[in-house]
C-alpha positions in Angstrom: 291.3 24.3 114.4 289.7 22.2 111.9 286.0 23.0 110.8 282.8 20.6 109.3 279.8 22.0 107.8 276.5 21.5 109.9 274.0 22.0 107.7 275.4 24.5 105.2 277.5 26.4 107.7 280.8 25.8 108.5 281.6 25.1 112.2 284.8 24.4 114.3 284.6 20.8 115.4 285.3 21.6 118.9 282.2 23.4 120.6 282.7 25.1 123.8 279.6 23.5 126.6 278.9 26.3 128.8 277.8 24.5 132.2 280.5 24.2 133.7 282.2 27.2 134.0 284.7 28.0 137.3 282.5 29.0 140.2 282.6 31.3 143.1 281.6 30.2 146.6 280.7 26.7 145.7 277.5 28.1 144.0 276.6 26.9 140.6 274.8 29.8 139.8 277.7 32.0 140.8 280.1 31.9 137.7 283.9 33.4 138.0 283.1 35.9 135.3 286.8 37.0 134.9 288.0 33.6 134.4 285.1 32.1 132.4 285.5 35.2 130.3 289.0 34.7 129.6 288.1 31.0 128.7 285.7 31.5 126.4 287.4 34.3 124.4 290.5 32.3 124.3 288.4 29.4 123.0 287.0 31.8 120.1 290.4 33.6 119.4 292.1 30.2 119.1 289.2 28.9 116.1 286.4 27.9 118.2 283.2 28.9 116.6 280.3 27.3 118.1 279.4 28.0 121.7 276.4 26.1 123.0 274.6 27.2 126.2 270.8 26.3 127.5 267.9 28.0 129.8 269.0 25.8 132.9 273.0 26.2 132.9 274.5 27.1 135.7 270.7 27.6 137.5 269.8 30.1 134.8 272.7 32.6 134.8 274.6 30.8 131.9 273.1 32.8 128.8 273.3 36.0 130.3 277.2 35.3 130.7 277.3 34.3 127.6 275.5 37.1 126.3 277.9 39.7 128.2 281.0 37.4 127.7 280.1 37.8 123.6 280.5 41.5 123.8 283.0 43.2 122.2 282.6 42.0 119.1 282.7 38.3 119.6 279.0 37.8 119.1 280.0 38.1 115.2 282.6 35.8 115.7 280.7 32.5 116.2 277.9 30.4 116.0 275.4 30.6 119.1 273.5 27.3 120.2 271.1 27.5 123.1 267.9 25.2 124.2 264.3 25.7 124.7 263.2 24.4 128.2 260.8 21.6 126.7 259.8 20.5 130.7 258.1 24.2 130.8 256.5 24.3 128.1 252.7 24.6 129.5 251.0 26.6 126.5 252.0 27.3 122.9 252.8 31.0 124.1 255.3 29.7 126.4 257.6 28.9 123.5 257.9 32.2 122.5 258.0 33.8 125.7 261.1 31.7 126.5 262.7 32.5 123.2 262.7 35.8 123.6 263.9 35.6 127.3 266.5 33.8 125.7 267.1 36.4 123.0 267.1 39.0 125.8 269.4 37.2 128.1 271.9 36.2 125.2 272.0 40.0 124.0 271.3 39.1 120.0 268.1 39.1 117.9 268.7 35.7 116.9 270.4 32.1 117.5 272.3 30.3 115.1 271.5 26.7 116.5 268.1 26.1 118.6 267.4 22.8 120.3 264.2 21.4 121.8 266.0 20.3 124.8 266.6 17.2 126.6 263.8 14.8 124.8 262.3 11.8 126.2 258.9 10.6 125.4 257.5 12.7 128.3 259.0 16.0 127.1 258.5 15.1 123.4 254.9 14.1 123.7 254.4 17.3 125.8 256.0 19.8 123.4 253.9 18.2 120.6 250.7 18.7 122.7 251.5 22.5 122.7 252.4 23.0 119.1 256.2 22.6 118.7 255.9 22.1 115.0 254.1 25.2 114.2 256.3 27.1 116.7 259.6 26.1 114.8 258.4 26.9 111.6 257.4 30.2 112.8 260.8 30.9 114.5 262.8 30.0 111.3 260.4 32.1 109.0 260.7 35.3 111.3 264.4 34.9 111.6 265.0 34.4 115.3 266.3 31.2 114.5 268.6 30.1 111.8 268.7 25.9 112.4 266.4 24.0 114.6 267.2 20.7 116.1 266.7 18.8 119.5 268.7 17.3 122.0 268.1 13.7 123.2 267.9 11.4 126.1 265.9 7.9 125.7 265.9 4.7 123.1 266.8 5.1 119.7 263.2 3.7 118.8 261.9 7.2 120.1 265.1 8.5 118.3 264.0 7.5 115.1 260.3 8.6 115.8 261.8 12.4 116.8 264.0 12.3 113.5 261.4 11.1 111.2 258.7 13.4 112.4 260.1 16.9 111.0 262.4 18.4 108.7 265.2 18.9 111.4 268.6 20.6 110.7 270.8 18.8 113.3 270.4 17.0 116.3 272.4 16.6 119.8 273.3 12.9 121.2 275.2 11.6 124.3 278.1 9.7 122.4 281.7 8.5 123.5 283.7 5.3 123.2 281.6 3.5 125.6 278.2 4.5 125.0 277.8 2.9 121.6 274.8 1.2 122.3 273.3 3.7 125.0 270.4 5.8 124.4 270.8 7.1 120.4 273.8 5.7 120.2 275.9 4.4 117.1 272.8 3.4 115.2 271.3 7.3 115.9 274.1 8.8 114.7 274.2 6.7 111.3 270.1 7.4 111.3 270.3 10.7 111.6 273.2 11.0 109.1 271.0 8.9 106.6 268.7 11.5 106.9 270.9 14.4 106.1 270.6 15.5 109.8 274.3 16.9 111.0 274.8 15.4 114.5 276.4 17.5 117.7 277.9 15.5 120.3 277.5 15.9 124.0 279.2 14.1 126.9 282.1 13.1 124.6 284.4 12.1 127.9 281.2 11.2 130.1 281.6 14.5 132.2 285.0 13.8 132.4 284.9 10.0 133.6 287.0 9.0 130.5 289.7 11.4 131.7 289.6 11.3 135.7 290.9 8.3 137.8 290.4 5.6 134.9 291.3 2.1 135.9 294.7 1.0 135.5 294.1 -1.8 133.1 292.3 0.6 130.8 295.6 3.1 131.3 297.9 0.2 130.9 296.2 -0.4 127.3 296.4 3.2 126.1 299.9 3.6 127.3 301.0 0.8 125.6 299.5 2.2 122.2 300.6 5.7 122.6 302.2 7.0 126.0 302.0 10.1 124.5 298.6 10.8 124.3 295.9 11.6 127.0 293.0 9.7 127.8 291.1 13.2 126.5 292.8 12.7 123.2 291.6 8.9 122.8 288.0 10.3 123.5 287.9 13.6 121.0 289.8 11.6 118.5 287.4 8.3 118.6 284.7 11.1 117.7 286.7 13.2 115.1 287.4 9.9 113.3 283.4 9.6 112.1 282.7 12.0 109.1 278.8 11.8 110.6 280.4 14.0 113.7 280.2 17.7 113.1 280.9 19.4 116.6 281.8 17.8 119.8 281.3 19.8 123.0 283.4 20.1 125.9 282.0 21.6 128.9 285.6 23.1 130.0 285.9 24.4 133.5 289.3 25.3 133.6 291.7 27.2 130.9 294.1 24.2 130.9 291.2 22.3 129.5 290.7 24.6 126.8 294.2 24.8 125.8 294.6 21.0 125.8 291.1 20.6 123.8 292.1 22.9 121.1 295.6 21.3 120.7 293.6 18.1 120.3 291.0 19.4 117.7 293.9 21.2 116.0 295.2 17.9 114.8 292.2 15.3 114.9 290.6 14.6 111.4 287.7 12.3 109.9 290.3 8.6 109.5 292.7 9.9 112.3 292.8 6.9 113.8 295.2 4.0 112.8 294.5 0.5 112.8 296.5 0.1 116.1 294.6 2.5 117.6 291.3 1.3 116.6 292.5 -2.2 118.0 293.1 -0.7 121.2 290.0 1.1 122.0 288.0 -1.9 120.9 289.9 -3.7 123.6 289.2 -0.8 125.9 285.3 -1.2 125.2 285.6 -4.9 125.9 287.0 -4.1 129.6 284.5 -1.4 130.4 281.6 -4.0 129.0 282.9 -6.7 131.0 282.3 -4.6 134.2 278.7 -3.9 133.2 276.8 -5.9 136.3 273.2 -5.7 134.3 272.6 -6.3 130.6 270.2 -3.2 130.5 269.3 -1.8 127.8 266.6 1.1 129.1 264.1 0.0 126.5 261.7 0.5 129.3 259.4 -2.7 128.6 259.7 -3.4 132.5 257.9 0.3 133.2 255.8 1.5 134.5 256.5 -0.8 138.1 253.3 -0.9 140.1 255.0 0.3 142.8 256.9 3.1 140.9 260.6 1.8 141.1 262.5 3.2 138.0 264.0 -0.2 137.2 266.2 1.4 134.3 267.4 4.1 136.6 268.3 1.6 139.2 270.4 -0.4 136.8 272.1 2.4 135.2 273.5 4.1 138.5 274.8 0.6 139.3 276.2 -0.1 136.2 278.1 3.2 136.3 279.2 2.4 139.6 280.8 -0.8 138.5 282.3 0.4 135.2 284.4 2.9 136.7 284.6 1.2 140.4 283.3 4.1 142.5 280.5 3.4 144.1 281.2 6.1 146.5 280.0 8.8 143.9 277.1 6.6 142.7 275.3 6.1 146.3 275.2 10.2 146.0 273.8 10.2 142.7 271.2 7.1 144.2 270.1 9.1 147.2 269.8 12.5 145.0 268.5 11.6 142.1 265.7 8.5 142.9 262.6 9.2 145.3 261.8 7.3 147.9 259.4 5.2 145.2 262.0 5.0 142.6 264.4 3.1 144.7 265.4 -0.3 144.4 264.0 -1.3 148.2 260.3 -0.3 147.0 260.2 -3.5 144.8 257.9 -6.1 146.3 259.1 -8.6 144.1 255.7 -9.2 142.1 257.8 -10.2 139.1 255.5 -8.3 136.7 258.8 -6.5 135.1 260.6 -9.8 134.3 258.0 -11.6 132.3 258.1 -7.8 130.1 261.8 -7.7 130.0 263.1 -8.7 126.4 267.0 -9.3 128.0 265.4 -11.5 130.2 267.1 -10.0 133.2 266.6 -11.2 136.7 265.4 -7.8 137.6 264.1 -8.9 141.0 267.6 -10.3 141.8 269.5 -7.2 140.6 267.3 -4.7 142.2 268.3 -6.7 145.7 272.0 -6.1 144.5 271.0 -2.1 144.1 270.2 -2.2 147.8 272.9 -4.0 148.6 275.2 -1.3 147.6 273.5 1.7 147.9 271.6 1.2 150.7 273.1 -1.0 153.4 
């Protein structure tokens, strides 16, 4: 296993994300503790030292399971990360309430890396209103938390605002070879590094989409360059090529994933990609980007819609369907994740959004395409 320095602490460059453990009876809250314990302890025995969980994972059961799995001396071998549920904070006292509950669930006196979870504009304003800066100062001072950071899901402008607002020890962003310009992206990675803030990466394989059922033209590009390198290896090595990347999290759901990812991590290092591999990844990025139907950057200048339509989310789901040629899965996400008001069919074509769009997208026309793909 290769190691990198995250705010002065040596950590494995592969981190174990505890949100996709094997489950029983199809119930996300019913973790298969036998298989999952075997997986997490195998990872630790083979050099993984960064374990990442959060309050809501597995419907609140991940932290409790991780606390049990790290008994028998395993807690002392690793650096433990979990996250404050930013959306549940209704008062300053709630910060302490949830942290103390998490420490109890995890069966530990302290957390090595603690994040304010899933920040977007609304959650950021919420935690600021309830005294998040005071709280972060206090928990580092009393020793319950060694390093404080945040995880992020919004625009690059907000990312920079949050980075500049506090003396963070680290942060966590979504980043992979097709998301260089999504949310914080490559610009955010470089910005955090310029402020000496270590970066942890989530969604390195896009929840498995960069491994499973890749389009044939993508696979042909990879195989032409190196037929012995798996899609997972392409995804991970792309990230570990960057010195700014300190930990790459993988939400491993079976032992085969653990073993494969550890083998990849054992060999990958900064500047591990040769010129031919870099060129291949650029060609793959071009193929993916050519599949994007709406050139929306989710800047949200079009929002709020007077009718309540969530324009960026509609376009994100449409683009994901096109990227991976999987409209059936995208339709299910569309039906589940968007309310009636947020769906594209609620558009009355007032045109306010198009006047505000810096990308000059024909929003009304593209919302009709969303309806055509997912509602008819």
